[in-house]
MARGU-711446 format. One record per residue (C-alpha): z, y, x negated. Coordinates in steps of 0.5 Angstrom, whole numbers. Each point is the difference from the previous one (the first is absolute). Layout:
N
+-------+-------+-------+
|    c3 |    c2 |    c1 |
+-------+-------+-------+
|     Z |     Y |     X |
...
+-------+-------+-------+
END
This chain:
401
+-------+-------+-------+
|    c3 |    c2 |    c1 |
+-------+-------+-------+
|    63 |   -99 |   130 |
|     4 |     6 |     3 |
|    -1 |     7 |    -2 |
|     7 |     0 |    -5 |
|    -2 |    -5 |    -4 |
|    -8 |     3 |    -1 |
|     4 |     7 |    -2 |
|     5 |    -5 |    -5 |
|    -6 |    -3 |    -3 |
|    -4 |     7 |    -1 |
|     6 |     3 |    -3 |
|     1 |    -6 |    -5 |
|    -7 |     0 |    -2 |
|     0 |     7 |     0 |
|     5 |     2 |    -5 |
|    -2 |    -7 |    -5 |
|    -8 |     4 |     0 |
|     3 |     7 |    -2 |
|     5 |    -3 |    -6 |
|    -7 |    -3 |    -2 |
|    -3 |     5 |     0 |
|     5 |     5 |    -3 |
|     0 |    -5 |    -6 |
|    -8 |     0 |     0 |
|     1 |     8 |    -1 |
|     5 |    -1 |    -5 |
|    -3 |    -5 |    -4 |
|    -8 |     2 |     0 |
|     0 |     6 |    -5 |
|     4 |    -5 |    -4 |
|    -5 |    -5 |     0 |
|    -6 |     4 |     0 |
|     3 |     3 |    -6 |
|     1 |    -7 |    -4 |
|    -7 |    -1 |     2 |
|    -3 |     6 |    -5 |
|     1 |    -2 |    -6 |
|     0 |     6 |    -6 |
|    -4 |     2 |    -3 |
|    -2 |    -3 |    -8 |
|     1 |     5 |    -4 |
|    -7 |    -1 |    -5 |
|     2 |    -3 |    -7 |
|     0 |     5 |    -5 |
|    -5 |     2 |    -6 |
|     2 |    -2 |    -7 |
|    -2 |     4 |    -6 |
|     2 |    -4 |    -7 |
|     0 |     5 |    -6 |
|    -1 |    -2 |    -7 |
|     6 |     1 |    -2 |
|     2 |    -6 |     4 |
|     4 |     4 |     6 |
|    -2 |    -2 |     7 |
|     0 |     4 |     6 |
|    -1 |    -1 |     8 |
|    -2 |     5 |     5 |
|    -6 |     4 |     2 |
|    -6 |     2 |    -4 |
|    -2 |     8 |     2 |
|    -6 |     1 |    -3 |
|    -4 |     0 |    -7 |
|    -4 |     6 |    -3 |
|    -2 |     2 |    -5 |
|     3 |    -6 |    -5 |
|     7 |     1 |     4 |
|     3 |    -6 |     4 |
|     5 |     4 |     5 |
|     5 |    -6 |     3 |
|     6 |     1 |     4 |
|     6 |    -4 |     0 |
|     7 |     1 |     4 |
|     4 |     1 |    -6 |
|    -4 |     5 |    -4 |
|    -4 |     4 |     5 |
|    -8 |     1 |    -2 |
|    -1 |    -2 |    -8 |
|    -7 |     2 |    -3 |
|    -2 |    -5 |    -6 |
|    -7 |     0 |    -4 |
|    -4 |    -6 |     1 |
|     0 |    -2 |    -7 |
|     8 |    -1 |     1 |
|    -2 |    -5 |     6 |
|     0 |    -7 |    -2 |
|     0 |    -3 |     8 |
|    -2 |     3 |     7 |
|     0 |    -4 |     6 |
|     0 |     4 |     8 |
|     2 |    -4 |     6 |
|    -4 |     6 |     4 |
|    -8 |     2 |    -1 |
|    -2 |     6 |    -4 |
|    -7 |     3 |    -2 |
|    -2 |     0 |    -6 |
|    -5 |     7 |    -2 |
|    -3 |    -2 |    -7 |
|    -5 |     3 |    -4 |
|    -6 |    -4 |     3 |
|     2 |     3 |     7 |
|    -4 |     6 |     2 |
|     3 |     3 |     7 |
|    -3 |     5 |     4 |
|     5 |     0 |     6 |
|    -1 |    -7 |     5 |
|    -7 |    -1 |    -3 |
|     2 |    -5 |    -6 |
|     7 |    -2 |     3 |
|    -1 |    -7 |     1 |
|    -1 |     0 |    -7 |
|     7 |     1 |    -2 |
|     3 |    -7 |    -2 |
|     6 |     0 |     4 |
|     6 |    -6 |     0 |
|     6 |    -2 |    -3 |
|     0 |     1 |    -7 |
|     2 |    -5 |    -7 |
|     0 |     4 |    -6 |
|     1 |     0 |    -7 |
|    -1 |     5 |    -5 |
|    -7 |    -1 |    -1 |
|    -3 |    -3 |     6 |
|     2 |     1 |     8 |
|    -2 |    -5 |     6 |
|    -1 |     2 |     6 |
|     0 |    -6 |     5 |
|    -1 |     3 |     8 |
|     2 |    -3 |     6 |
|    -4 |    -6 |     3 |
|    -5 |     1 |    -6 |
|    -2 |    -3 |    -7 |
|     3 |     4 |    -6 |
|    -4 |     6 |    -3 |
|    -2 |    -1 |    -7 |
|     5 |     3 |    -4 |
|     1 |     8 |    -2 |
|     1 |     2 |    -7 |
|     7 |     4 |     0 |
|    -4 |     6 |    -3 |
|    -5 |     0 |     6 |
|     6 |     1 |     5 |
|     0 |     7 |     1 |
|     4 |     1 |     6 |
|     4 |    -6 |     5 |
|     2 |     2 |     6 |
|     4 |    -3 |     6 |
|    -5 |    -2 |     7 |
|     3 |     6 |     4 |
|    -2 |     5 |    -5 |
|    -7 |    -3 |    -1 |
|    -1 |     0 |     8 |
|     3 |     7 |     1 |
|    -5 |     3 |    -5 |
|    -6 |    -3 |     0 |
|     0 |    -2 |     8 |
|     3 |     5 |     3 |
|    -2 |     8 |     1 |
|     6 |     4 |    -1 |
|     0 |     5 |     6 |
|     0 |     8 |    -2 |
|     6 |     1 |     0 |
|     3 |    -4 |    -5 |
|    -1 |    -2 |    -7 |
|     1 |     8 |    -2 |
|     3 |     1 |    -7 |
|     1 |     6 |    -3 |
|     6 |     6 |    -1 |
|     3 |     6 |     3 |
|     3 |     6 |    -4 |
|     4 |     6 |     2 |
|     3 |     5 |    -3 |
|     2 |     8 |     1 |
|     3 |     6 |    -3 |
|     4 |     5 |     2 |
|     2 |     7 |    -3 |
|     4 |     5 |     3 |
|     1 |     7 |    -4 |
|    -3 |     6 |     1 |
|    -6 |    -3 |     1 |
|     0 |    -6 |     4 |
|    -4 |    -6 |    -1 |
|    -1 |    -6 |     4 |
|    -6 |    -6 |    -3 |
|    -1 |    -8 |     3 |
|    -5 |    -5 |    -3 |
|    -1 |    -6 |     2 |
|    -6 |    -6 |     0 |
|    -1 |    -6 |     3 |
|    -6 |    -5 |    -3 |
|    -1 |    -6 |     4 |
|    -5 |    -6 |    -2 |
|    -1 |    -6 |     4 |
|    -5 |    -6 |    -4 |
|    -3 |    -6 |     3 |
|     2 |    -5 |    -2 |
|     7 |     2 |    -3 |
|     1 |    -4 |    -5 |
|    -4 |     0 |    -7 |
|    -2 |    -7 |    -1 |
|    -5 |     2 |     5 |
|    -6 |     4 |     1 |
|     1 |     6 |     3 |
|    -4 |     1 |     6 |
|     1 |     7 |     2 |
|     6 |     6 |    -1 |
|     2 |     6 |     4 |
|     4 |     6 |    -3 |
|     2 |     6 |     3 |
|     4 |     5 |    -4 |
|     3 |     7 |     1 |
|     4 |     5 |    -5 |
|     3 |     7 |     1 |
|     4 |     5 |    -2 |
|     3 |     5 |     6 |
|     4 |     7 |    -2 |
|     1 |     7 |     1 |
|     3 |     6 |    -4 |
|     4 |     5 |     4 |
|     4 |     7 |    -2 |
|     2 |     5 |     4 |
|    -5 |     6 |    -1 |
|    -5 |    -4 |    -3 |
|    -5 |    -4 |     4 |
|     0 |    -8 |     0 |
|    -3 |    -4 |    -5 |
|    -3 |    -7 |     3 |
|    -2 |    -5 |    -4 |
|    -4 |    -6 |     3 |
|    -4 |    -6 |    -3 |
|    -1 |    -6 |     3 |
|    -6 |    -7 |    -2 |
|    -2 |    -6 |     5 |
|    -4 |    -4 |     0 |
|    -3 |    -7 |     3 |
|    -4 |    -6 |    -3 |
|    -3 |    -6 |     2 |
|    -3 |    -5 |    -5 |
|    -4 |    -6 |     1 |
|     0 |    -5 |    -5 |
|    -7 |    -3 |    -2 |
|     2 |    -4 |    -7 |
|     7 |    -1 |    -3 |
|    -1 |     8 |    -3 |
|    -5 |     4 |     4 |
|     1 |     3 |     6 |
|    -4 |     4 |     5 |
|     5 |     6 |     3 |
|     0 |     5 |     5 |
|     6 |     6 |    -1 |
|     2 |     7 |     3 |
|     4 |     5 |    -3 |
|     3 |     7 |     2 |
|     3 |     5 |    -5 |
|     5 |     6 |     2 |
|     2 |     5 |    -6 |
|     2 |     7 |     3 |
|     1 |     2 |    -7 |
|    -7 |     0 |    -2 |
|    -2 |     3 |     7 |
|    -3 |    -7 |     2 |
|     1 |    -1 |     8 |
|    -2 |    -7 |     0 |
|    -5 |    -4 |    -4 |
|    -3 |    -6 |     3 |
|    -4 |    -6 |    -2 |
|    -4 |    -5 |     3 |
|    -3 |    -6 |    -4 |
|    -2 |    -7 |    -3 |
|    -1 |    -3 |    -6 |
|     2 |    -6 |    -4 |
|     5 |    -2 |    -5 |
|     2 |    -5 |    -6 |
|     6 |    -3 |    -1 |
|    -1 |     1 |    -8 |
|     7 |    -3 |    -2 |
|     4 |    -5 |     5 |
|     7 |    -3 |    -3 |
|     6 |    -2 |     3 |
|     3 |     7 |    -3 |
|    -5 |     4 |     0 |
|    -6 |     3 |     4 |
|    -6 |     5 |    -1 |
|    -5 |     2 |     5 |
|    -7 |     4 |    -1 |
|    -3 |     3 |     6 |
|    -6 |     4 |     1 |
|    -3 |     3 |     8 |
|    -4 |     4 |     2 |
|     3 |     5 |     5 |
|     0 |     6 |     6 |
|     5 |     5 |    -2 |
|     2 |     6 |     4 |
|     4 |     6 |    -4 |
|     4 |     5 |     5 |
|     4 |     6 |    -4 |
|     6 |     4 |     3 |
|    -2 |     7 |     2 |
|     3 |     5 |    -5 |
|     6 |     4 |     2 |
|    -2 |     6 |    -5 |
|    -4 |     6 |     3 |
|    -8 |     1 |    -3 |
|     0 |    -8 |    -2 |
|    -5 |    -4 |     4 |
|     0 |    -6 |     3 |
|    -2 |    -6 |    -4 |
|    -6 |    -4 |     5 |
|     1 |    -7 |     1 |
|    -5 |    -4 |    -4 |
|    -3 |    -7 |     2 |
|    -1 |    -4 |    -6 |
|    -3 |    -7 |    -2 |
|     3 |    -3 |    -6 |
|     4 |    -6 |    -3 |
|     7 |    -3 |    -3 |
|     0 |    -3 |    -6 |
|     7 |    -2 |    -1 |
|     5 |    -5 |    -3 |
|     7 |    -3 |     2 |
|     4 |    -4 |    -5 |
|     7 |    -3 |     2 |
|     4 |    -4 |    -5 |
|     7 |    -4 |     2 |
|     4 |     0 |    -7 |
|     7 |    -2 |    -1 |
|     4 |     7 |     1 |
|    -5 |     4 |     4 |
|    -6 |    -1 |     5 |
|    -6 |     6 |    -3 |
|    -5 |     1 |     5 |
|    -6 |     6 |    -2 |
|    -6 |     2 |     4 |
|    -6 |     5 |    -2 |
|    -6 |     2 |     4 |
|    -6 |     5 |    -2 |
|    -3 |     2 |     5 |
|    -7 |     4 |    -1 |
|    -4 |     3 |     6 |
|    -8 |    -1 |    -1 |
|    -2 |     6 |     4 |
|     5 |     5 |    -4 |
|     1 |    -2 |    -6 |
|     5 |     5 |    -1 |
|     4 |    -3 |     6 |
|     3 |    -7 |    -3 |
|     8 |    -1 |    -1 |
|     4 |    -5 |    -3 |
|     7 |    -2 |     1 |
|     5 |    -5 |    -4 |
|     6 |    -4 |     2 |
|     6 |    -3 |    -3 |
|     6 |    -4 |     2 |
|     5 |    -3 |    -4 |
|     6 |    -4 |     4 |
|     6 |    -2 |    -4 |
|     4 |    -7 |     5 |
|     7 |     2 |     2 |
|     2 |    -4 |     6 |
|    -3 |    -6 |     3 |
|    -6 |     4 |     3 |
|     2 |     7 |    -2 |
|    -3 |     4 |    -6 |
|     0 |     6 |    -3 |
|    -7 |     3 |    -1 |
|    -3 |     7 |    -4 |
|    -6 |     1 |     1 |
|    -7 |     6 |    -1 |
|    -5 |     2 |     4 |
|    -5 |     4 |    -3 |
|    -6 |     3 |     4 |
|    -6 |     4 |    -2 |
|    -4 |     4 |     4 |
|    -6 |     3 |    -4 |
|    -3 |     5 |     5 |
|     7 |     3 |     4 |
|    -1 |     6 |     6 |
|     1 |     7 |    -3 |
|     7 |     3 |     0 |
|     4 |     5 |    -3 |
|     3 |    -2 |    -5 |
|    -6 |    -5 |    -2 |
|     2 |    -7 |     2 |
|     1 |    -5 |    -5 |
|    -4 |    -6 |    -1 |
|     5 |    -5 |    -1 |
|     6 |    -2 |     4 |
|     5 |    -4 |    -3 |
|     7 |    -4 |     3 |
|     5 |    -3 |    -2 |
|     4 |    -4 |     5 |
|     7 |    -5 |    -1 |
|     2 |    -4 |     6 |
|     3 |    -7 |     2 |
|    -5 |    -4 |     1 |
|     1 |    -7 |     5 |
|    -5 |    -6 |    -1 |
|    -3 |    -3 |     6 |
|    -1 |    -7 |     0 |
|    -5 |    -4 |     4 |
|     4 |    -7 |     2 |
|    -7 |    -3 |     2 |
+-------+-------+-------+
END
């Protein structure tokens, strides 16, 4: 076979191969897409009301006798169990009833999980590939949550930087006249409870608080008057039962008006959740602590400085929060006696009222009342009591965990 014939054959087969390869490259993605079947949407859940209305959508949860159901047309609807005739779900849900006592992960396996078929009286849980569980009276079903929420809250531990809830407040006052006055105030309060939902018993809780007011008044030919008051504390609670907890805490106070440079306390003790409701909570606490007091050096000639003190004492405190329809009320009261010096005791009270304004923003007013029974010597005499009133804008900090 001569050379020219071989070249012709190679040229002919090469063009055909190139054509076939090009067609393959062009059609391969289409063939691959054709082979991948789109995921089928799960069948909708069904909610039948006693008036005969039937809704198709997704069960969100049930908390305290209120069923939250989502539909594309109406959004989230809240319906009382007494108005539900039937409920059927296609996805698994966990049912927390009155007979289940949870302490974190310990008894997690006792939570019924499965698809639900319910009437106004009886709730049937049907686990996947398992025998249906005994029916649960609807009145005993305190909480119904989806599988993802159960896994997140029971089987996973959030890292330290997640799960924080609280509020930050800021305010300022500026006066320019014969006297120039400037005052800035602010506060930050954060709480991290694990788990972060109310239908599980709290395992631990961490709180951080800071509040302060700083200002000065200036006038030509007159010494500058400064004001500075701040309070900061941190606490860690470890729950022994659903209501009782052991705690460790530290607190720092400074009050320029009372001659207090720094009062620091470190201690531990116990606490009790005396009231725990969805919209109200009252905690009572008692600690034993070491306390150090350092006072400012007097500026008046002839007045001796007050020596620092090391005290052994306690803190007896109460904290209350109420989420009302038009406002949120937060109160705190603490009495701090010293065992080795009966005259050195102090007390403080804080009150804050926040009025919702727009989304996470609210307008707030608050007071801080501090009492120091044995203030340092000064001329004129230092008052034992210090009262502070603040106004500002508050931003609510909400965890997405």
